[in-house]
C-alpha positions as a Markdown table, in Angstrom:
| # | Residue | x | y | z |
|---|---|---|---|---|
| 1 | Met | 72.7 | 68.3 | 114.3 |
| 2 | Lys | 71.2 | 71.6 | 113.1 |
| 3 | Lys | 74.2 | 73.9 | 113.0 |
| 4 | Thr | 74.0 | 77.7 | 112.5 |
| 5 | Gly | 76.2 | 80.5 | 111.3 |
| 6 | Thr | 76.6 | 83.6 | 109.1 |
| 7 | Gly | 78.8 | 86.6 | 109.5 |
| 8 | Trp | 79.7 | 90.2 | 108.5 |
| 9 | Arg | 82.9 | 91.7 | 107.3 |
| 10 | Gly | 85.2 | 93.3 | 109.9 |
| 11 | Phe | 88.6 | 93.6 | 111.5 |
| 12 | Leu | 90.0 | 91.2 | 114.0 |
| 13 | Thr | 87.8 | 92.5 | 116.8 |
| 14 | Leu | 85.8 | 89.3 | 117.1 |
| 15 | Ser | 87.7 | 87.8 | 120.0 |
| 16 | Leu | 87.8 | 84.7 | 122.1 |
| 17 | Ala | 86.1 | 86.7 | 124.9 |
| 18 | Ala | 83.2 | 87.6 | 122.6 |
| 19 | Ala | 82.7 | 83.9 | 121.6 |
| 20 | Leu | 82.7 | 82.9 | 125.3 |
| 21 | Ala | 80.1 | 85.6 | 126.0 |
| 22 | Gly | 77.7 | 83.5 | 124.0 |
| 23 | Ala | 77.5 | 85.3 | 120.6 |
| 24 | Ala | 75.5 | 82.5 | 118.9 |
| 25 | Pro | 75.7 | 82.1 | 115.1 |
| 26 | Ala | 72.6 | 83.0 | 113.2 |
| 27 | Gly | 72.3 | 81.1 | 109.9 |
| 28 | Ala | 72.4 | 77.6 | 108.7 |
| 29 | Leu | 75.6 | 77.2 | 106.8 |
| 30 | Ala | 79.0 | 75.8 | 107.5 |
| 31 | Ala | 82.1 | 77.9 | 106.8 |
| 32 | Ser | 83.5 | 75.5 | 104.2 |
| 33 | Pro | 81.8 | 74.6 | 100.9 |
| 34 | Glu | 80.2 | 71.2 | 100.7 |
| 35 | Phe | 83.0 | 69.7 | 98.6 |
| 36 | Ala | 85.6 | 70.6 | 101.3 |
| 37 | Arg | 84.6 | 67.4 | 103.2 |
| 38 | Thr | 83.4 | 64.0 | 102.4 |
| 39 | Pro | 79.7 | 63.2 | 103.0 |
| 40 | Glu | 80.7 | 61.0 | 105.9 |
| 41 | Glu | 82.6 | 63.9 | 107.5 |
| 42 | Trp | 79.6 | 66.2 | 107.1 |
| 43 | Glu | 77.3 | 63.6 | 108.6 |
| 44 | Arg | 79.5 | 63.3 | 111.6 |
| 45 | Leu | 79.6 | 67.0 | 112.2 |
| 46 | Arg | 75.9 | 67.5 | 111.6 |
| 47 | Asp | 74.6 | 64.9 | 113.9 |
| 48 | Asn | 73.3 | 66.0 | 117.3 |
| 49 | Thr | 76.3 | 64.7 | 119.2 |
| 50 | Leu | 79.2 | 66.8 | 120.4 |
| 51 | Glu | 82.4 | 64.7 | 120.5 |
| 52 | Tyr | 85.7 | 65.7 | 121.9 |
| 53 | Glu | 87.7 | 64.7 | 118.9 |
| 54 | Glu | 85.6 | 66.7 | 116.5 |
| 55 | Ile | 85.7 | 70.0 | 118.4 |
| 56 | Pro | 88.4 | 71.6 | 116.1 |
| 57 | Asp | 86.3 | 70.8 | 113.1 |
| 58 | Leu | 83.1 | 72.1 | 114.7 |
| 59 | Ile | 84.9 | 75.3 | 115.6 |
| 60 | Arg | 86.2 | 75.7 | 112.0 |
| 61 | Glu | 82.7 | 75.2 | 110.5 |
| 62 | Tyr | 80.2 | 76.6 | 113.0 |
| 63 | Asn | 81.9 | 79.0 | 115.4 |
| 64 | Ser | 80.6 | 82.5 | 114.7 |
| 65 | Thr | 84.0 | 84.2 | 115.3 |
| 66 | Val | 85.8 | 81.8 | 113.0 |
| 67 | Gln | 83.1 | 82.2 | 110.3 |
| 68 | Asn | 83.3 | 86.0 | 110.5 |
| 69 | Asn | 87.1 | 86.0 | 110.4 |
| 70 | Met | 87.0 | 83.7 | 107.3 |
| 71 | Ile | 84.7 | 86.1 | 105.5 |
| 72 | Ser | 86.8 | 89.1 | 106.6 |
| 73 | Tyr | 90.0 | 87.4 | 105.4 |
| 74 | Gly | 88.6 | 87.6 | 101.8 |
| 75 | Asp | 89.4 | 91.3 | 101.9 |
| 76 | Tyr | 93.0 | 90.7 | 102.7 |
| 77 | Arg | 93.9 | 87.5 | 100.9 |
| 78 | Gly | 97.1 | 88.0 | 98.8 |
| 79 | Lys | 97.5 | 91.6 | 99.7 |
| 80 | Asp | 100.8 | 93.1 | 100.8 |
| 81 | Ala | 101.2 | 95.7 | 103.6 |
| 82 | Asn | 101.1 | 98.7 | 101.2 |
| 83 | Glu | 97.8 | 97.5 | 99.7 |
| 84 | Ile | 96.2 | 97.0 | 103.1 |
| 85 | Ala | 97.5 | 100.5 | 104.2 |
| 86 | Glu | 95.8 | 101.9 | 101.1 |
| 87 | Asp | 92.5 | 100.2 | 102.1 |
| 88 | Tyr | 92.7 | 102.0 | 105.4 |
| 89 | Arg | 93.3 | 105.3 | 103.6 |
| 90 | Glu | 90.3 | 104.7 | 101.3 |
| 91 | Ala | 88.1 | 103.9 | 104.3 |
| 92 | Ala | 89.4 | 107.1 | 106.1 |
| 93 | Gln | 88.6 | 109.2 | 103.0 |
| 94 | Thr | 85.1 | 107.7 | 102.8 |
| 95 | Leu | 84.5 | 108.7 | 106.4 |
| 96 | Tyr | 85.8 | 112.2 | 105.8 |
| 97 | Asp | 83.5 | 112.6 | 102.8 |
| 98 | Ser | 80.6 | 111.5 | 104.9 |
| 99 | Val | 81.1 | 114.2 | 107.6 |
| 100 | Val | 78.5 | 116.9 | 107.6 |
| 101 | Trp | 79.0 | 119.7 | 110.1 |
| 102 | Pro | 75.6 | 121.0 | 111.3 |
| 103 | Ser | 74.7 | 124.6 | 111.9 |
| 104 | Glu | 73.7 | 125.8 | 115.4 |
| 105 | Asp | 70.1 | 126.2 | 114.1 |
| 106 | Asp | 69.7 | 122.6 | 113.1 |
| 107 | Thr | 67.4 | 120.4 | 115.2 |
| 108 | Gly | 69.4 | 118.0 | 117.3 |
| 109 | Tyr | 72.6 | 120.1 | 116.8 |
| 110 | Ala | 74.5 | 118.6 | 119.7 |
| 111 | Met | 73.9 | 115.0 | 118.6 |
| 112 | Leu | 74.7 | 115.8 | 114.9 |
| 113 | Tyr | 77.9 | 117.6 | 115.9 |
| 114 | Ser | 78.9 | 114.7 | 118.1 |
| 115 | Ala | 78.3 | 112.2 | 115.3 |
| 116 | Ala | 80.4 | 114.4 | 112.9 |
| 117 | Glu | 83.2 | 114.5 | 115.5 |
| 118 | Thr | 83.1 | 110.8 | 116.0 |
| 119 | Ala | 83.3 | 110.1 | 112.2 |
| 120 | Gln | 86.2 | 112.5 | 111.9 |
| 121 | Ala | 88.1 | 110.8 | 114.8 |
| 122 | Gln | 87.5 | 107.4 | 113.3 |
| 123 | Ala | 88.9 | 108.6 | 110.0 |
| 124 | Arg | 92.0 | 110.0 | 111.7 |
| 125 | Gln | 92.4 | 106.6 | 113.5 |
| 126 | Leu | 92.3 | 104.8 | 110.1 |
| 127 | Glu | 94.9 | 107.2 | 108.7 |
| 128 | Lys | 97.1 | 106.4 | 111.7 |
| 129 | Met | 96.6 | 102.7 | 111.1 |
| 130 | Ala | 97.6 | 103.2 | 107.4 |
| 131 | Asp | 100.8 | 105.0 | 108.4 |
| 132 | Glu | 101.8 | 102.4 | 110.9 |
| 133 | Asn | 100.5 | 99.3 | 109.1 |
| 134 | Val | 102.9 | 96.4 | 108.7 |
| 135 | Ser | 100.3 | 93.7 | 108.3 |
| 136 | Asp | 99.8 | 91.8 | 105.1 |
| 137 | Gly | 97.4 | 89.1 | 104.1 |
| 138 | Met | 99.6 | 86.3 | 105.5 |
| 139 | Ile | 99.8 | 88.0 | 108.9 |
| 140 | Ile | 96.1 | 88.5 | 109.1 |
| 141 | Lys | 95.6 | 84.8 | 108.2 |
| 142 | Trp | 97.9 | 83.7 | 111.0 |
| 143 | Gln | 96.1 | 86.0 | 113.4 |
| 144 | Tyr | 92.8 | 84.4 | 112.4 |
| 145 | Asp | 94.3 | 80.9 | 112.6 |
| 146 | Gln | 95.5 | 81.7 | 116.1 |
| 147 | Val | 92.1 | 82.8 | 117.2 |
| 148 | Glu | 90.7 | 79.5 | 115.7 |
| 149 | Ala | 93.3 | 77.4 | 117.6 |
| 150 | Ser | 92.6 | 79.3 | 120.8 |
| 151 | Leu | 88.9 | 78.7 | 120.5 |
| 152 | Ser | 89.4 | 75.0 | 119.8 |
| 153 | Ser | 91.6 | 74.6 | 122.8 |
| 154 | Thr | 89.2 | 76.5 | 125.0 |
| 155 | Ala | 86.3 | 74.4 | 123.8 |
| 156 | Gln | 88.2 | 71.3 | 124.6 |
| 157 | Asn | 88.9 | 72.6 | 128.1 |
| 158 | Leu | 85.2 | 73.4 | 128.5 |
| 159 | Met | 84.2 | 69.9 | 127.7 |
| 160 | Ser | 86.7 | 68.6 | 130.2 |
| 161 | Gln | 85.3 | 71.1 | 132.8 |
| 162 | Tyr | 81.8 | 69.9 | 132.0 |
| 163 | Tyr | 82.7 | 66.3 | 133.0 |
| 164 | Gln | 84.7 | 67.5 | 136.0 |
| 165 | Leu | 81.6 | 69.4 | 137.2 |
| 166 | Leu | 79.5 | 66.2 | 136.7 |
| 167 | Glu | 81.8 | 64.5 | 139.2 |
| 168 | Asn | 81.5 | 67.5 | 141.6 |
| 169 | Arg | 77.7 | 67.1 | 141.4 |
| 170 | Lys | 78.0 | 63.4 | 142.3 |
| 171 | Thr | 80.0 | 64.3 | 145.4 |
| 172 | Ala | 77.6 | 67.1 | 146.3 |
| 173 | Glu | 74.6 | 64.7 | 146.0 |
| 174 | Ala | 76.4 | 62.1 | 148.2 |
| 175 | Gly | 77.2 | 64.8 | 150.7 |
| 176 | Lys | 73.6 | 65.9 | 150.8 |
| 177 | Glu | 72.4 | 62.3 | 151.4 |
| 178 | Leu | 74.9 | 62.0 | 154.2 |
| 179 | Ala | 74.0 | 65.3 | 155.8 |
| 180 | Glu | 70.3 | 64.3 | 155.7 |
| 181 | Ala | 71.1 | 61.0 | 157.4 |
| 182 | Ser | 73.2 | 62.8 | 160.0 |
| 183 | Leu | 70.3 | 65.1 | 160.7 |
| 184 | Arg | 67.9 | 62.2 | 161.2 |
| 185 | Ser | 70.4 | 60.6 | 163.6 |
| 186 | Val | 70.9 | 63.8 | 165.6 |
| 187 | Glu | 67.1 | 64.3 | 165.8 |
| 188 | Thr | 66.7 | 60.8 | 167.1 |
| 189 | Gln | 69.4 | 61.4 | 169.7 |
| 190 | Ala | 67.8 | 64.7 | 170.7 |
| 191 | Ser | 64.5 | 62.9 | 171.3 |
| 192 | Leu | 66.3 | 60.6 | 173.6 |
| 193 | Gly | 68.0 | 63.4 | 175.4 |
| 194 | Met | 71.4 | 62.4 | 173.9 |
| 195 | Ala | 71.9 | 65.6 | 171.8 |
| 196 | Thr | 71.1 | 69.2 | 172.3 |
| 197 | Glu | 68.9 | 71.6 | 170.2 |
| 198 | Asn | 72.1 | 73.3 | 169.1 |
| 199 | Asp | 73.3 | 70.0 | 167.7 |
| 200 | Val | 70.1 | 69.7 | 165.7 |
| 201 | Leu | 70.4 | 73.2 | 164.4 |
| 202 | Thr | 73.9 | 72.6 | 163.3 |
| 203 | Ala | 72.9 | 69.4 | 161.5 |
| 204 | Arg | 70.1 | 71.3 | 159.7 |
| 205 | Glu | 72.5 | 73.9 | 158.6 |
| 206 | Ala | 74.7 | 71.2 | 157.2 |
| 207 | Val | 71.8 | 69.9 | 155.2 |
| 208 | Lys | 71.1 | 73.4 | 153.8 |
| 209 | Thr | 74.8 | 73.8 | 152.9 |
| 210 | Ala | 74.8 | 70.5 | 151.1 |
| 211 | Glu | 71.6 | 71.4 | 149.2 |
| 212 | Ala | 73.2 | 74.7 | 148.2 |
| 213 | Gly | 76.2 | 72.7 | 147.0 |
| 214 | Val | 74.0 | 70.6 | 144.7 |
| 215 | Ile | 72.3 | 73.6 | 143.3 |
| 216 | Ser | 75.6 | 75.4 | 142.7 |
| 217 | Ala | 77.0 | 72.3 | 140.9 |
| 218 | Glu | 74.0 | 72.1 | 138.7 |
| 219 | Ser | 74.2 | 75.8 | 137.8 |
| 220 | Asn | 77.9 | 75.5 | 136.9 |
| 221 | Ile | 77.2 | 72.5 | 134.7 |
| 222 | Gln | 74.5 | 74.3 | 132.8 |
| 223 | Ser | 76.7 | 77.4 | 132.3 |
| 224 | Val | 79.7 | 75.5 | 131.0 |
| 225 | Lys | 77.4 | 73.3 | 128.8 |
| 226 | Gln | 75.8 | 76.4 | 127.2 |
| 227 | Asn | 79.1 | 78.0 | 126.5 |
| 228 | Leu | 80.5 | 74.9 | 125.0 |
| 229 | Gln | 77.5 | 74.2 | 122.7 |
| 230 | Val | 77.3 | 77.8 | 121.5 |
| 231 | Met | 81.0 | 77.8 | 120.7 |
| 232 | Thr | 80.6 | 74.7 | 118.6 |
| 233 | Gly | 77.5 | 75.8 | 116.7 |
| 234 | Trp | 74.4 | 74.8 | 118.7 |
| 235 | Ala | 71.9 | 77.4 | 120.0 |
| 236 | Tyr | 72.3 | 78.1 | 123.8 |
| 237 | Asn | 69.0 | 76.4 | 124.6 |
| 238 | Ser | 69.4 | 73.3 | 122.4 |
| 239 | Glu | 70.1 | 69.9 | 123.9 |
| 240 | Pro | 72.9 | 68.1 | 122.0 |
| 241 | Glu | 74.2 | 64.9 | 123.3 |
| 242 | Ile | 77.7 | 65.4 | 124.8 |
| 243 | Ala | 79.6 | 62.3 | 124.2 |
| 244 | Gln | 81.9 | 60.8 | 126.8 |
| 245 | Met | 85.5 | 62.0 | 126.8 |
| 246 | Pro | 87.9 | 59.6 | 125.1 |
| 247 | Pro | 90.0 | 57.3 | 127.4 |
| 248 | Val | 93.2 | 58.9 | 128.7 |
| 249 | Asp | 96.2 | 57.5 | 126.9 |
| 250 | Val | 99.1 | 58.0 | 129.4 |
| 251 | Thr | 101.5 | 56.5 | 126.9 |
| 252 | Arg | 101.4 | 59.8 | 125.0 |
| 253 | Ile | 103.8 | 61.2 | 127.6 |
| 254 | Asp | 106.5 | 58.8 | 126.4 |
| 255 | Ala | 106.7 | 60.7 | 123.1 |
| 256 | Met | 107.0 | 64.1 | 124.7 |
| 257 | Asn | 110.5 | 65.7 | 124.9 |
| 258 | Pro | 110.6 | 69.5 | 125.2 |
| 259 | Glu | 114.2 | 69.6 | 123.9 |
| 260 | Thr | 113.5 | 67.8 | 120.7 |
| 261 | Asp | 110.0 | 69.1 | 120.3 |
| 262 | Leu | 111.2 | 72.8 | 120.6 |
| 263 | Glu | 112.0 | 73.0 | 116.9 |
| 264 | Lys | 108.4 | 72.1 | 116.0 |
| 265 | Ala | 107.0 | 74.5 | 118.5 |
| 266 | Leu | 109.1 | 77.4 | 117.2 |
| 267 | Glu | 108.3 | 76.5 | 113.6 |
| 268 | Asn | 104.5 | 76.5 | 114.1 |
| 269 | Asn | 104.0 | 79.2 | 116.8 |
| 270 | Tyr | 101.6 | 81.8 | 115.4 |
| 271 | Thr | 103.0 | 84.7 | 117.5 |
| 272 | Leu | 106.5 | 84.0 | 116.3 |
| 273 | Leu | 105.4 | 83.7 | 112.7 |
| 274 | Ile | 103.6 | 87.0 | 112.9 |
| 275 | Ala | 106.6 | 88.7 | 114.5 |
| 276 | Lys | 109.0 | 87.4 | 111.8 |
| 277 | Arg | 106.7 | 88.5 | 109.0 |
| 278 | Thr | 106.2 | 91.9 | 110.7 |
| 279 | Leu | 110.0 | 92.3 | 110.7 |
| 280 | Glu | 110.1 | 91.7 | 107.0 |
| 281 | Asn | 107.4 | 94.3 | 106.4 |
| 282 | Thr | 109.1 | 96.9 | 108.6 |
| 283 | Ser | 111.4 | 99.5 | 106.9 |
| 284 | Asp | 112.3 | 101.7 | 109.9 |
| 285 | Ala | 115.6 | 100.8 | 111.4 |
| 286 | Ala | 114.6 | 101.5 | 115.0 |
| 287 | Asn | 111.4 | 99.5 | 114.7 |
| 288 | Gln | 113.4 | 96.6 | 113.0 |
| 289 | Gln | 115.6 | 96.4 | 116.1 |
| 290 | Ile | 112.6 | 96.4 | 118.4 |
| 291 | Gln | 111.1 | 93.6 | 116.3 |
| 292 | Arg | 114.2 | 91.6 | 116.4 |
| 293 | Gln | 114.3 | 91.8 | 120.2 |
| 294 | Thr | 110.6 | 90.8 | 120.3 |
| 295 | Ile | 111.4 | 87.7 | 118.2 |
| 296 | Ala | 114.3 | 86.8 | 120.5 |
| 297 | Asn | 112.1 | 87.2 | 123.6 |
| 298 | Thr | 109.3 | 85.2 | 122.0 |
| 299 | Glu | 111.6 | 82.3 | 121.2 |
| 300 | Gln | 112.8 | 82.3 | 124.8 |
| 301 | Gln | 109.2 | 82.3 | 126.0 |
| 302 | Ile | 108.3 | 79.4 | 123.8 |
| 303 | Ala | 111.3 | 77.4 | 125.0 |
| 304 | Ser | 110.6 | 78.0 | 128.7 |
| 305 | Gly | 106.8 | 77.6 | 128.1 |
| 306 | Leu | 107.2 | 74.2 | 126.5 |
| 307 | Thr | 109.4 | 73.0 | 129.4 |
| 308 | Asp | 106.7 | 74.3 | 131.9 |
| 309 | Leu | 104.0 | 72.5 | 130.0 |
| 310 | Tyr | 105.9 | 69.3 | 130.1 |
| 311 | Ser | 106.5 | 69.7 | 133.8 |
| 312 | Gln | 102.7 | 70.3 | 134.2 |
| 313 | Val | 102.1 | 67.0 | 132.4 |
| 314 | Leu | 104.4 | 65.1 | 134.7 |
| 315 | Gln | 102.9 | 66.7 | 137.8 |
| 316 | Ala | 99.4 | 65.9 | 136.5 |
| 317 | Arg | 100.5 | 62.3 | 135.9 |
| 318 | Asn | 101.8 | 62.0 | 139.5 |
| 319 | Thr | 98.5 | 63.4 | 140.9 |
| 320 | Tyr | 96.6 | 61.0 | 138.7 |
| 321 | Asp | 98.6 | 58.1 | 140.0 |
| 322 | Gln | 98.1 | 59.2 | 143.6 |
| 323 | Ala | 94.3 | 59.5 | 143.0 |
| 324 | Arg | 94.2 | 56.0 | 141.5 |
| 325 | Ser | 96.0 | 54.6 | 144.5 |
| 326 | Ala | 93.6 | 56.4 | 146.9 |
| 327 | Leu | 90.6 | 55.1 | 144.9 |
| 328 | Glu | 91.9 | 51.5 | 145.2 |
| 329 | Leu | 92.1 | 51.8 | 148.9 |
| 330 | Glu | 88.6 | 53.3 | 149.1 |
| 331 | Glu | 87.3 | 50.5 | 147.0 |
| 332 | Lys | 88.5 | 48.0 | 149.6 |
| 333 | Asn | 87.0 | 50.1 | 152.4 |
| 334 | Met | 83.7 | 50.3 | 150.6 |
| 335 | Ala | 83.6 | 46.6 | 150.0 |
| 336 | Ala | 84.2 | 46.0 | 153.7 |
| 337 | Ala | 81.5 | 48.5 | 154.6 |
| 338 | Glu | 79.0 | 46.9 | 152.4 |
| 339 | Thr | 79.7 | 43.5 | 153.9 |
| 340 | Lys | 79.4 | 44.9 | 157.5 |
| 341 | Tyr | 76.2 | 46.8 | 156.6 |
| 342 | Gly | 74.7 | 43.6 | 155.1 |
| 343 | Leu | 75.5 | 41.8 | 158.4 |
| 344 | Gly | 74.1 | 44.6 | 160.5 |
| 345 | Met | 77.5 | 45.3 | 162.0 |
| 346 | Ile | 77.4 | 49.1 | 161.2 |
| 347 | Ser | 74.6 | 51.6 | 161.0 |
| 348 | Arg | 73.2 | 53.2 | 157.9 |
| 349 | Leu | 74.9 | 56.4 | 158.8 |
| 350 | Glu | 78.3 | 54.7 | 159.1 |
| 351 | Tyr | 77.6 | 53.0 | 155.8 |
| 352 | Leu | 76.8 | 56.4 | 154.1 |
| 353 | Gln | 79.9 | 57.9 | 155.6 |
| 354 | Ala | 82.0 | 55.1 | 153.9 |
| 355 | Arg | 80.1 | 55.5 | 150.7 |
| 356 | Asn | 80.6 | 59.3 | 150.7 |
| 357 | Ala | 84.3 | 58.8 | 151.1 |
| 358 | Tyr | 84.3 | 56.3 | 148.2 |
| 359 | Val | 82.3 | 58.6 | 145.9 |
| 360 | Glu | 84.6 | 61.5 | 146.7 |
| 361 | Ser | 87.6 | 59.3 | 145.8 |
| 362 | Gln | 86.0 | 58.2 | 142.6 |
| 363 | Ala | 85.2 | 61.8 | 141.6 |
| 364 | Asn | 88.7 | 62.9 | 142.5 |
| 365 | Phe | 90.3 | 60.2 | 140.4 |
| 366 | Arg | 88.1 | 61.1 | 137.4 |
| 367 | Ile | 88.9 | 64.8 | 137.8 |
| 368 | Gln | 92.6 | 64.1 | 137.9 |
| 369 | Glu | 92.3 | 61.9 | 134.9 |
| 370 | Leu | 90.6 | 64.7 | 133.0 |
| 371 | Ala | 93.2 | 67.2 | 134.2 |
| 372 | Leu | 96.0 | 64.9 | 132.9 |
| 373 | Gln | 94.3 | 64.8 | 129.5 |
| 374 | Ser | 94.0 | 68.6 | 129.5 |
| 375 | Ala | 97.7 | 69.0 | 130.4 |
| 376 | Met | 98.8 | 66.6 | 127.6 |
| 377 | Asp | 96.5 | 68.5 | 125.1 |
| 378 | Ala | 98.0 | 71.8 | 126.1 |
| 379 | Tyr | 101.5 | 70.5 | 125.3 |
| 380 | Asp | 100.3 | 69.2 | 121.9 |
| 381 | Trp | 98.6 | 72.5 | 121.2 |
| 382 | Ala | 101.9 | 74.2 | 121.8 |
| 383 | Leu | 103.6 | 72.0 | 119.2 |
| 384 | Arg | 100.8 | 73.1 | 116.8 |
| 385 | Gly | 101.5 | 76.7 | 117.3 |
| 386 | Asn | 99.0 | 77.7 | 120.0 |
| 387 | Met | 100.8 | 78.5 | 123.3 |
| 388 | Val | 99.8 | 81.2 | 125.8 |
| 389 | Leu | 102.9 | 83.4 | 126.2 |
| 390 | Gly | 103.4 | 85.5 | 129.3 |
């Protein structure tokens, strides 16, 4: 595919929210040099197919936020906290030197005075940042790595949502067909004096509601699709092929154990790594005590969070199993309805009612299947250091 991306230097203000808002990349280069991957890997990333398994690599190479952060990191690589504080002070001094206070006779005095005030306030803020700085190059790297992991996890969730919404559209379309058939049936009954005008109006409203459901489902699909493709390097109006989600491997749950996995989750957690490094860079005794308490609280949050994520996996598996059982029952009902309809034993409306129930059951099973995969992935992301802490 034709990927895009350049960036500008800056602080860690390029956030997940900005990426989701659709800040599309604007160049034609990957973040990594050509030698960083094999030709086969680049070919896989540069085709016009978006695959679930390659999302973290696409985020790394083509997401604008990640690219900008990687460029920005060049300013901090290898620096200690004192060196970064000095950078802030130099930037503050540059702003102070640029301040020109206008005289009251100058044209546009109010605007010029406001600009000078703003520059001076920014310089003071930079001085404050210098005085309070405890960040070094490693902390900034972990912050950027955390953003990248969050973006990758979010993009994977978006792809799952995309396919869940496709299922919702199927049920909406089946519901619309059923509502239209019900309307025709009511209209026929009304013509025979077996239904009232109010019954017809109610049936017509049901059709309108069903039509609105289809339109809403389609709109949601396009919105999620655009966000997903922009996050992974395509332009918002491009048309990449979105590959099918990989099969759900329920056996992954057998290897999960929050008690034995906790050590890995603690070792890799970005928030905890940053907190521990911040403690090392803090010289004030009171702030050190605050930071130690922060570390202890974070460790407790990670432990409880991992247990919660595991519980969510088990709940998702139970819901998935229930949906599968319900689908098996509806498959039998659908087979019976098809046989009866073929023999003329039930009307088309009754057949469509059976089919609508079957389609809904199919969709629900697929949605629960995708939800289970998302729950398992959330647990795995926690082990890799990316856990949302309350």
